Steps between C-alpha positions, in 0.01 A plus 500: 500500500232479771612543863837668416561820700617799310853613595502853637786721388687657792458874460325784672125475505360821369145451629485631857224265619666198345830603651353520854334160464822343376697660780263364767507147357876488447567648845294232674669233294849638579426513872362146489820378332713685759308335786541154340875564461527598867311193622651239264860613529501651855615825342460848641317696232408866488318654208399861443294623201394856419210552268494767226316729737772457772309262724716249691424129514743273687544142614739375765549147621597628849539876562554745223714727722729215595533395137584861399760533780657171397508611140663833588765331716579250226524776239749698713710187550512442124588862438787488748640182347481646152670830595876485559595568864728779611769243581481361146528851360804578713666175400433567134645852537808365676553230232469760229749728674747214555477397134574858393799526735630162376473612139688825582774312689541250217531785246758675718708185530494448127609858445778452755621218279493730199174371356196697378676837506338635183203643683716709746579862441831674575410587859388145575821360345705734714312394812560138405872567447531659847323203654738261326806703615369507853429131498842422355665711773313308765599170346871598487487626858340179623745291298800684652369455848448128444856465365647687801299288741632179333858632519461587868359155566791330324751712693332412829520130412871537404583662835301231681689226320834660588406522865376146500829376340709688766290349777546149362879550472518627857301200621732261310811663651361476850415131443859427387642673807260310725599165343873582550438598859299184572783269365810521754836317425562205741866430596616140573714430800865590440420674172593863441304753311756501227467124452130543487541770239732281303264212525204706400685673220787267379779655304560372152787248469837626373601383155820287510635626174450859612692421822792350307525797273494733794786306670713506191454872451603563859817277466384259763550125475202300400429205724281229372342300767465134431 
């Protein structure tokens, strides 16, 4: 077909002269595209190309040194963000250590309950037995102390109640004496203390039949008043 360009396969050009020509053309085209990108998009572009002979060709939209410094600074920032910090490493180490200690403590508690003992040897079983005996002794000692403390507290409350009861009785006795002292006996005119006593505390009446029987037993005449 007329006018159709032949597609060039991308591979190394073996002919030296053709390679240099292609390099020169592609380099100018690459720099032109970089300049267009910088102008159209307000981008900061830096481009460096080394030929096969080691010759440097570069393009910079502003200053190549500034672009290189900016690139190095950005690369260091990315490297620091990708690498774990010392604080992160310490935290990871602490978490790992805590997980190991938690696993050991959980295993020890299960063994104290009599679980997972098959993996222990005789020495470890003896050490576990001593730990249990020591722990049981501490439990019994603490229990005895708690019981004695409760008994002492109950005894203290009992003595306190007895003292409070005695105090209330003494107060009640004093109040009765005070009431008796504050209530004097008033004598009427011409009235003796005996009459007042008789009035205040009247004697029970004599039974007539009992009086008659008494008179008959004594041999005295019985007079009936009409």
